[in-house]
Every structure is written in structure tokens, then in C-alpha cells.
C-alpha positions in Angstrom: -9.8 -3.6 27.6 -6.7 -1.6 28.6 -3.8 -1.7 26.1 -0.5 -3.1 27.3 2.7 -1.2 27.3 3.8 -3.2 24.2 0.6 -2.3 22.4 1.1 1.4 23.3 4.6 1.4 22.0 3.6 -0.2 18.8 0.6 2.1 18.3 2.9 5.1 18.7 4.5 4.3 15.4 1.2 4.2 13.6 0.1 7.5 15.3 3.4 9.4 14.6 2.8 12.2 12.2 6.1 14.1 12.7 9.8 13.2 12.7 10.0 14.0 16.4 7.0 11.8 17.2 8.5 9.0 15.2 11.9 9.4 16.8 10.3 9.3 20.3 8.3 6.2 19.4 11.5 4.6 18.1 13.5 5.5 21.2 10.8 4.2 23.5 10.3 1.0 21.5 14.1 0.4 21.5 14.5 0.9 25.2 11.6 -1.5 25.9 13.0 -4.1 23.4 16.5 -4.0 24.8 15.1 -4.8 28.3 12.4 -7.3 27.2 12.1 -11.0 27.6 12.7 -13.2 24.6 8.9 -13.6 24.2 8.4 -9.9 24.2 11.3 -9.3 21.8 9.7 -11.8 19.4 6.3 -10.0 19.7 7.8 -6.6 19.3 9.9 -7.7 16.3 6.9 -9.2 14.6 4.9 -6.0 15.3 7.7 -4.0 13.7 7.6 -6.2 10.6 3.8 -5.5 10.4 4.4 -1.8 10.8 7.0 -1.8 8.1 4.6 -3.6 5.7 1.9 -1.1 6.6 4.3 1.8 6.0 5.4 0.4 2.6 1.7 0.0 1.6 0.9 3.6 2.7 4.0 4.8 0.7 2.8 3.0 -2.4 -0.7 4.4 -2.0 0.7 8.0 -1.6 2.9 7.5 -4.7 -0.1 6.4 -6.7 -2.2 9.4 -5.5 0.7 11.7 -6.5 1.0 10.2 -9.9 -2.8 10.6 -10.4 -2.5 14.3 -9.3 0.3 14.9 -11.8 -1.7 13.3 -14.6 -4.7 15.5 -13.8 -2.5 18.6 -13.8 -1.0 17.7 -17.1 -4.5 17.1 -18.6 -5.6 20.5 -17.4 -2.5 22.1 -18.9 -3.1 20.4 -22.2 -6.8 21.4 -22.2 -5.8 25.1 -21.4 -3.2 25.1 -24.2 -5.8 23.9 -26.7 -8.2 26.8 -26.0 
């Protein structure tokens, strides 16, 4: 099944790996949203809420991974200092 323009615009946020890609996704999403019907605006708004929730979850996951890495580094430093 072919993705719709709305789905492509939303997916671009998830696929963005750089600031320029995220900026482009945002600019295209905003242009579409500003010209959209009320139904499409609601759909796009709901999709943005889901994306924001996904992004927050990813951020929390990354933060936990970073904390774990720091703990491992500290444990290695402690082990080295005891030798």
C-alpha cells in the first residue's frame, strides 16, 4: 500500500538523523498543516503528539544507557585503582 503525503511527512520526523533533516521535516509538515483541512490538521496534530511521546521515550532510553556507561567507566576506574 502506498503511503499518503501525510504519512510521508510524519515518517520524515522519525527518519531524521540530523538537524537539517529535522528542520526540513518540520518545514514541510508545517506547510502541509497550514494548508490542510480541519480533518487533516487533527490527524497531523495527533501524529505530532505521538512523535513527541516517542521522542521523549527515546531520550529517556538514551539517558539510561548513558548513565549505565558512566557507571561502567567508574567501576573500571575503581578496579584499576585497586591494582
